[in-house]
N, C-alpha and C positions, 0 to 999 in steps of 0.2 A: 504494500500500500504506500502511496506517495505521502510523505510526511507533511509537506506544504505545497499546495498548488500554486502555480503562477499562470498568467495569461498564456504563456508559451506552451503550457500543457494541454491547451484546448486544440485538438487536432480534428478537423472536420471530416477527414477520411475515416478515422477511427469511429467517430460519431456515426457516420453513414453506415458502417458495418454493423454497429450495435443496433441501429434503428431499423435496418432493412431485413429483419427477421420475419418469419411467417408463423403465425399461430396455428397449431394443429388441434382441431376440435377433439380429436381422439385422446389427447393428453389431459383433457379436463372432462371426466365422465359425467359430472353433474351439470355442465353447461348444455343448453339446448340449441344454441345457434352461434354463428360467428358472423359478425358484420364489420367490414372495414378493419379486419385484423383484431377486433375487440370481442371479448367473450360475452355472450348473452345468457343470463340465468333466469329461471322462473322466479316469480315473486315470493314463493314460499319454498324453503329448503329446510331439512332437518338440521338442528343445531348440534352436530356431532363433530368429533375431532377430525374425522375423515373429510368432512365438508370444509371445516375451518382450515385444514392443511392445504386443501386445493385452492381456496381463496388466497391464502398467503403466497402460494407458488405463483398464482396469476398476478398478484400485485407486486411481488418482489422480483421474480425472474421471468414472468410472462409479459403480456402486453402492458401491464401496469394499470389497467382500467377494466372494470367490469360493470355491466348494466343489469339491473334486476327489473324485469318487466312486471308492472302492476304491483310493486312492492308496497305501495300505500293505497288504501281504499279511496276511490274517487270522491265519495261523499265526505269522508274525513278530510281529504285535501281541500275540498270546496269550503268546508267550515273554517279551516285554518286560513284559507285565502281571504275570506271575509274579514277575519281579525287583522291580517297583514295589511289589507287595504285600508282599514280604519286607522292603523298605526301610521301608514303613509300619509293619509289625509290629515291627521293630527300634526305631523311634521310640517307639511306644506302650510297649514294654517298658522303655524308658529314661525314660518319663514325659515325653516331649517333646510339647508342644502347639504346633502351628505358628500363627504370626500370619497375618493376611491383610490385603490392602490395602483391599478394598472389601466385606468381609463380616465377620461376627462371628468373632473368633479362636476356634479350637477347634471350630466348628460342623461343619467339613468336615475331610477328611484332606489335608494338603498336604505335599509333599516339595520343599523348596527345594534348589537346586543339584543337580538330578537328573541333569544331563548327566554329570558326573564320577563321581557315585555309581553310576550305571548302568554306566559303562565299567569301573570298578574291580571291581564285583561280578560282572559277566559280560561280558567283552570280546567274546566271540564273538557273543552276542546283540546287543550294542551295534552291532557292525559290520554285522550283518544288517539291523538296524533303520534305521540312518542311511545305509546304501547305498541311497538312495532317489532316483530320478531326478526325481520330482515336486518333492520338497523342494529339490533342487539347482536345478531350473528356475526356480521362483518366487523363490528367494533371489537367484539371479544376475540375474533380471529386475529386481527392486526395488532391490537393493543393489550389484550388480556383484561383482567378484571379491574374495576374501579376507574374506568375511563371517564373523562369529563367532556360533555357535549357543549359546544357553543354553536350559534346560528346567526347568519346574516341573510336578510332578504334582499335579493337583487332583482330588479325589474328593468330589463333592457327595452326601452321604448322603440317604436318604429323609427328607423333611421339611426338608432344607436350603433356606434362603430365598434369594431372588434377590439378586444384587449391586445396588448403586446404579449407575445409568447413569453411565458415565465414558468418558474417553479414556485412552490408555495412554502409557507411557514414551516420551519423557522428561517433557515438560511435564504430562502427565496424572497424574504421580505427585507433583504439587505442589498446595498449597492455592491458592485463587484469588489471594490476596495475593502469594504467591510467584510465580505465573505472570505477574502484572502487572508484576513486576520485570524482565521480558525484553521487548525490543523486538519489533515486529510481524514483522520478517524472521526472527527466531528462531522465532516461532510457525509460520511457513511452513516453516522448515527442519526442525523437530523430527520431523514424520512420515516424512521420507525417510531418517532415520537408523536406523529400526527397522522390522522386519516382524513382525507378530503372526501366530501360527498355533495351531491346535489339532487334535490327532489323536484321533479317537474310539477309545477302547479297549474300549467295549461298545456295543451298539446303543442309540441315544438317541432313542426316540420323544418327542414333545413333552411328554408328562406327566413325563418325567424332568428337564425343564428345560434343554435345550441352550441355547447362547448366544443372547441377544436382540440384534438388530442394528437400527440405524436407517440404512437405505441413503441414501447421498449426504450424510450429516451431516459427513463428513470434509471437505467442500468449504466449510464455513462458517468464515471466517477467524478469528473470535473464539471459536471453540468451546472452547478451553482455559480460557477465562474463563466462558463460558456454561454449561458442564455443571454448575457449582457452584450455579446459580440454580434455584430451585424451579419456575418456569414452564417451563423447558427440560426438567427432569426429568419434569414432568407431560406435556409433549408427547411425550417419548420413551415414557412408559408407555402413551399412547393410540395410538401409531403404529408402534411397533417390530414387527419380524417375527421369526419363530422357525422354524428349519428342523430337521426330524428328521435325524439322521445314523445311518448304519450303521457297525458296527465296521470300522475301516480307512479311513473317509472322513477327509478333512482340509479344514479351512477356513483360509483365509489372509485377513487384512484389514489395511487401512491403520490404523495405531495411532491416528489422529485420528477414526476412526469411533466414534460413540456406541454403546456396547454394554455388556453385563453378563450374567453367568451367570443362568439362570432358576431358578425354584423347582422342586425335585424333589418332585413330588406323587405319585410312585410309592410302592408299599408295600414294594418289596424290591430296587430297582435302585440299586446304588452307581455313580453316573455318574462314570466315570473318563475324564479327558482328559489328554494330554500337552501342556501349554501351551508352545509354542515362541516364544521371543523372540530374533530374529536381528538382529544389529547390524552397521552399517557398519564397515568397517575404519578409517574416518577419525576415529572418536570418541576419539582418544587423543592425549596430549601428545607432543612430540618427545623430551623428556628425562625420565629418572627423577629424582625428587627425594625425599630423606629429610625429609619435612615434619615428622615427629614429632621428629626430632633438632633441627630448627630451632626448633620451638615450645618445647622444653625449655630452650633457652638464651634465647629471646626472652621467655618468660613473666615472669621476674624483672624484665626491663626494662619490660614493659608494665604491670606492677603499679604503677609509679610514673611512667608516661609522661604527659606533658602535651599531646602532640599528638593526632592522630587515630589511636587504637588500631585503629579499624575498617579504615582503609587498610592498616595493617601486617598485620592478620589476613587481609585479602583477598589480599595478596601472598605470604603464607607458609603459611596453613592450608588443608587440604582442605575446601572449602565445599560439596562435593557428596557425597551418601551412597553413590553407586554407582560401580563394582561393589563388592559386599560379600558376605559370607557371611551370608545371612538366617537361618540356624539360630542364629547367635551374635548378630547385630545385627538384631533383629526390628523391624518397623515398628509398634511399640506406641505408641499415642497420636498417631499421624499416619500419613501415607502413606510416609514414609521414615525410616530410623534417624537417630540423632544423628550429626552430623559433627564433625570436629576444630574447625572454626570455631565451632560451637555450644558445644563444651566451653570454648574460650577465652573466649567472651563470658560464659558462665555463671560461670566461674572469676573473671573480673575483677569481675563484678557482685556476687558473694557473697564476694569477698576470700579465696579459697582460699589455703592455704599451698602451697609448692612440692611437698611430698610428696603432697598430695591431688590436685593438678593432674596429677602424673605418673601416679597410679593411674587417674584418669578418662581421661586421654589414651590410656593403654595399653588401656583397656577398649573404646574405639571403633575400635581397630586402625589 
């Protein structure tokens, strides 16, 4: 394994060999079909170790994406859609324009933190929706027990443009330079900490722009660096696949898979999906720490410090933007909101007084 990736490690010809594999349906006995090199499963499967192992193979070493037909009951989906539409209407009435990671802010309708908003607005509808055996099956297969679900509603309106091809959380939400700051074994670890999913809340023929995928691209080790490079984006644009989905279908994919929402070329379909990001239980520290309190007493020291302030910042400040409330801390000007560590660095560089530092630190939460 490469200890540290560089931009020079991104070889398009190697990437091509990785991605131009063919999926054999016979290798996946529980799948019922193959479309555009992507495995199609029925909406109901037994939750056994055999099935879980097959799904892991499909996501890790296979095409990296699976689709479950009719995974969610249409009536249950419609009930949830009504709640999501209410949440969107409330946001618009309040003048809220949601930011986006890989598309122009405000072009589409986005509800951040939809999991708890849904539960608080209609707990019975929430229970009916998330009482879903397919979701539980694939989450347990990829992440094991005690996984944590989050949800964002994304509505791509007619004319909404495609996203830039990307990988997803964690390293996928970083710039190339930030990703280069993590060793190769962390690049290998990042995909197994998260499962990405999308539940179709309307019928999504191809003209509505359902998600574009590049099967097998999750197997390219330097992909968190490569997806930022134009030649890899061009390859994605030439070779990606796109599957139509029916209301209630659900797609799940390895977060390292190159993908992006497509352009909605329809005249009147507001393409709504519930984007599910499910996390491993292990992505948390052992102890809780009041880092803001630490920084308020450390900042006056750091203003006159002659040693390495950066080492002190690393040991005391929150240097990672997530988890956060994306309604309040939007990813404007980058893929992630500002962190406590960013605030301390900016404060020291610009020589803020203690009062301004306190205000800015409070603002990042």
